[in-house]
C-alpha positions in Angstrom: 43.8 -12.6 -44.8 43.6 -9.0 -43.4 40.5 -8.3 -45.5 38.9 -11.5 -44.1 39.8 -10.6 -40.5 38.4 -7.1 -41.0 35.2 -8.3 -42.4 34.8 -10.9 -39.7 35.5 -8.3 -37.0 33.0 -5.9 -38.5 30.3 -8.7 -38.6 31.0 -9.5 -35.0 30.6 -5.8 -34.0 27.4 -5.5 -35.9 26.0 -8.6 -34.2 27.0 -7.3 -30.8 25.4 -4.0 -31.5 22.2 -5.7 -32.6 22.1 -7.8 -29.4 22.6 -4.7 -27.2 19.8 -2.9 -29.1 17.5 -5.9 -28.6 18.3 -6.0 -24.9 17.7 -2.3 -24.5 14.4 -2.5 -26.3 13.2 -5.4 -24.1 14.2 -3.4 -21.0 12.2 -0.3 -22.1 9.1 -2.4 -23.0 9.0 -4.6 -19.9 6.6 -3.3 -17.3 8.7 -4.8 -14.6 11.6 -2.5 -15.5 10.3 1.0 -16.0 12.6 3.5 -17.7 12.8 5.7 -14.6 12.3 5.2 -10.8 8.7 6.2 -10.2 8.5 5.0 -6.5 8.2 8.6 -5.2 5.2 9.2 -7.5 3.5 5.9 -6.4 4.2 6.7 -2.7 2.6 10.2 -3.1 -0.5 8.8 -4.8 -0.8 6.2 -2.0 -0.3 8.8 0.7 -3.0 11.0 -0.9 -5.4 8.1 -1.0 -4.6 7.2 2.7 -5.0 10.9 3.6 -8.5 10.8 2.1 -9.2 7.6 4.1 -8.3 9.5 7.3 -9.8 13.0 6.6 -13.1 14.1 8.0 -14.2 15.8 4.7 -14.2 12.5 2.9 -15.8 10.6 5.8 -12.5 9.0 6.9 -11.3 7.8 10.3 -11.5 11.3 11.8 -15.2 11.5 10.9 -15.9 8.2 12.6 -14.2 9.5 15.8 -16.4 12.6 15.5 -19.4 10.1 15.3 -18.3 8.7 18.6 -18.2 12.2 20.2 -21.6 13.2 18.7 -23.2 10.0 19.8 -22.0 10.2 23.4 -23.3 13.7 23.8 -26.6 13.3 21.8 -28.0 9.8 22.1 -31.8 9.5 22.1 -32.5 12.1 19.5 -33.7 11.9 15.9 -33.5 15.0 13.7 -33.4 16.0 10.1 -32.0 19.4 9.0 -32.5 20.9 5.5 -31.5 24.6 5.5 -32.0 26.7 2.4 -29.3 28.0 0.0 -29.4 30.9 -2.6 -28.5 28.5 -5.4 -31.3 26.1 -6.0 -28.9 23.4 -7.4 -27.0 23.4 -4.1 -28.2 20.6 -1.7 -27.6 20.5 2.1 -29.3 17.7 4.0 -28.4 16.0 7.3 -30.2 13.1 9.0 -29.5 11.3 12.3 -31.5 8.6 14.0 -30.6 6.7 17.2 -32.6 3.6 18.4 -31.9 1.8 21.7 -32.3 -1.9 22.3 -33.1 -2.5 26.0 -32.4 -6.2 25.8 -28.8 -5.9 24.5 -28.1 -2.4 25.9 -27.0 -1.2 22.5 -27.7 1.9 20.4 -28.0 1.6 16.7 -27.2 5.0 15.0 -27.8 6.0 11.4 -26.2 9.2 10.1 -26.5 10.6 6.5 -25.7 13.9 4.9 -25.1 15.5 1.6 -24.0 19.0 0.6 -22.8 20.6 -2.6 -23.8 20.2 -6.2 -24.9 16.6 -6.9 -24.0 16.9 -10.6 -20.8 19.0 -10.1 -18.2 20.1 -7.6 -17.8 20.4 -4.7 -20.0 17.6 -3.5 -20.0 15.3 -0.5 -22.5 12.7 0.5 -22.3 9.8 3.0 -24.4 7.3 5.0 -23.1 5.3 8.0 -24.6 2.8 10.4 -22.9 2.1 13.7 -23.6 0.6 17.1 -22.6 1.9 20.6 -22.8 0.1 23.9 -22.1 2.2 27.0 -20.7 0.4 30.1 -21.0 1.5 33.7 -18.4 1.2 36.5 -19.3 -2.4 37.1 -19.2 -3.3 33.4 -23.0 -3.4 33.0 -24.6 -1.7 30.0 -26.4 1.6 30.6 -28.5 3.7 28.2 -26.9 7.1 28.6 -23.5 8.5 29.6 -24.9 9.3 33.1 -27.6 7.2 34.7 -28.6 7.7 38.4 -25.4 9.5 39.1 -23.2 6.8 37.5 -21.1 7.9 34.6 -20.2 5.3 31.9 -16.5 4.5 32.0 -16.2 2.6 28.7 -17.9 1.9 25.4 -18.0 -0.7 22.6 -18.3 0.9 19.2 -18.8 -1.0 15.9 -19.1 0.3 12.4 -21.8 -1.8 10.6 -21.6 -0.2 7.1 -20.7 2.9 5.2 -20.9 4.4 1.8 -20.2 7.9 0.4 -18.6 10.1 -2.2 -16.5 13.2 -1.9 -15.8 15.1 -5.1 -13.5 18.1 -5.8 -11.9 19.6 -8.9 -9.0 17.2 -9.0 -10.0 14.2 -6.8 -13.0 12.0 -6.4 -13.1 9.7 -3.4 -15.8 7.0 -3.3 -16.3 4.9 -0.2 -17.4 1.4 -1.1 -17.3 -0.6 2.2 -16.6 0.2 5.8 -16.4 -1.7 9.1 -14.5 -1.6 12.3 -14.6 -2.2 16.1 -13.3 0.1 18.7 -12.9 -0.2 22.5 -13.2 3.2 24.2 -12.1 3.8 27.8 -12.0 6.9 30.0 -15.5 8.2 29.3 -15.5 9.5 32.9 -12.2 11.3 32.4 -11.3 14.5 30.5 -9.8 12.5 27.6 -11.0 9.1 26.4 -8.7 6.5 24.6 -9.7 4.6 21.5 -8.2 1.3 20.4 -9.4 -1.1 17.7 -9.4 -2.2 14.1 -10.6 -0.3 11.0 -11.2 -1.5 7.5 -12.1 0.8 4.5 -12.5 0.0 0.8 -12.5 3.1 -1.4 -11.8 4.3 -4.9 -9.6 7.4 -5.4 -9.7 9.0 -8.9 -7.0 11.6 -9.6 -7.2 13.8 -12.8 -5.2 16.8 -14.0 -4.3 18.0 -17.5 -1.3 15.7 -17.5 -2.7 12.5 -16.1 -5.8 10.6 -15.1 -5.8 7.4 -12.9 -7.9 5.5 -10.4 -6.7 3.7 -7.4 -9.1 1.1 -6.0 -7.6 0.6 -2.5 -8.2 -1.1 0.8 -6.9 0.4 4.1 -6.6 -1.9 7.1 -5.2 -0.2 10.2 -5.1 -0.7 14.0 -5.8 2.3 16.2 -3.4 2.5 19.0 -4.2 4.7 22.0 -5.9 7.4 20.0 -6.8 10.1 22.5 -9.6 12.6 22.2 -11.8 14.7 24.5 -14.5 12.9 26.3 -16.8 15.9 25.7 -17.6 17.2 22.2 -15.6 20.3 21.2 -15.8 22.6 18.3 -12.1 22.1 17.6 -12.2 18.3 18.0 -9.5 17.6 15.4 -7.0 19.8 17.3 -7.4 17.6 20.3 -7.0 14.1 18.6 -3.7 12.3 18.9 -2.5 8.8 18.5 -1.1 6.2 16.1 -2.6 4.1 13.2 -0.5 1.2 11.8 -1.4 -1.1 9.0 -1.4 -1.6 5.2 -2.8 0.0 2.1 -3.3 -2.2 -1.0 -4.6 -1.0 -4.3 -5.1 -1.9 -8.0 -4.4 1.0 -10.4 -6.1 1.9 -13.7 -4.2 4.5 -15.7 -6.3 6.2 -18.5 -3.9 9.0 -19.3 -0.3 9.8 -18.5 2.9 7.8 -18.0 4.1 8.9 -14.5 4.4 5.2 -13.7 3.2 1.9 -14.9 2.5 -0.1 -11.8 -0.8 -1.8 -11.7 -0.8 -3.1 -8.1 0.6 -1.3 -5.0 1.1 -2.6 -1.5 2.4 -0.3 1.2 3.0 -0.5 4.9 1.4 2.6 6.5 2.1 4.4 9.8 0.0 7.5 10.6 0.6 9.8 13.6 -2.3 12.1 14.5 -1.7 15.4 16.2 -2.3 19.2 15.8 -5.2 18.6 13.4 -2.8 16.8 11.0 -2.0 13.3 9.8 1.7 12.6 9.5 1.8 9.7 7.1 4.8 7.3 6.5 4.2 5.4 3.3 6.9 3.3 1.6 10.0 5.4 1.7 8.2 8.7 1.9 6.8 10.9 4.6 3.7 13.1 4.0 1.5 15.5 5.9 -2.2 16.3 5.4 -4.8 18.2 7.4 -7.4 16.0 9.1 -10.1 18.1 7.6 -9.5 18.3 3.8 -7.0 15.5 3.5 -5.0 17.6 0.9 -1.3 16.6 1.0 0.8 19.5 2.0 3.7 20.6 -0.4 
């Protein structure tokens, strides 16, 4: 009898061990239950993508605000600039054209540029089309900031389209679609205030020796009381402040590395602009990046 009980107990223990091993194996193989918490890594990738969407070097929100400042101070001109460079493979081109429609009182502005090495790094190229409608003290459209002594007090700005690429040694940012509408007030004051909606679709490729992955993301944010000088300054980013609130949604393709295994990411985003920096709250993390380069600070 003791022998039978011992054999039965042993068989039961073996069965239990096999069941536990099976459950453990399922847990490790199930994409919904990764072996380690990788939320921090995902949040950092998301924050880096959002920082690129905001930075001026990659043609982000800050660059669109710069478009507004440039347009207000230079409407009516058309110019193309192609300075030389010692390296013949280096390209630097800039083009800007502004056309006024007297019927609607609206400017249509096209800007394009490229600089760097088209087949290498660094390289940046972009093209954008936007419209701008200046409004006088009585709400009527006027062609320039000042007409017959009357200074425009507000403006309606709309991004029609945008494409571009910004390539560095580790990251490549490709702008696929862009649109937005801003209402701008205080053109006759020292600082103007920008409110509106902004939509950006872009691909963010990250590659190091350890990993390679691409995040195809969409940023939708609302600009809330973003304040900037009403006259163009050399240090424009230093004077920009305000808040952006919205969402960032992305599909992820991992070609190398196992930092995380998520294939779809959705994050609520809050961005505070100030001191030439974006303070980004993404998921459970907080990140900072310069408004110029967009490189996350350590």
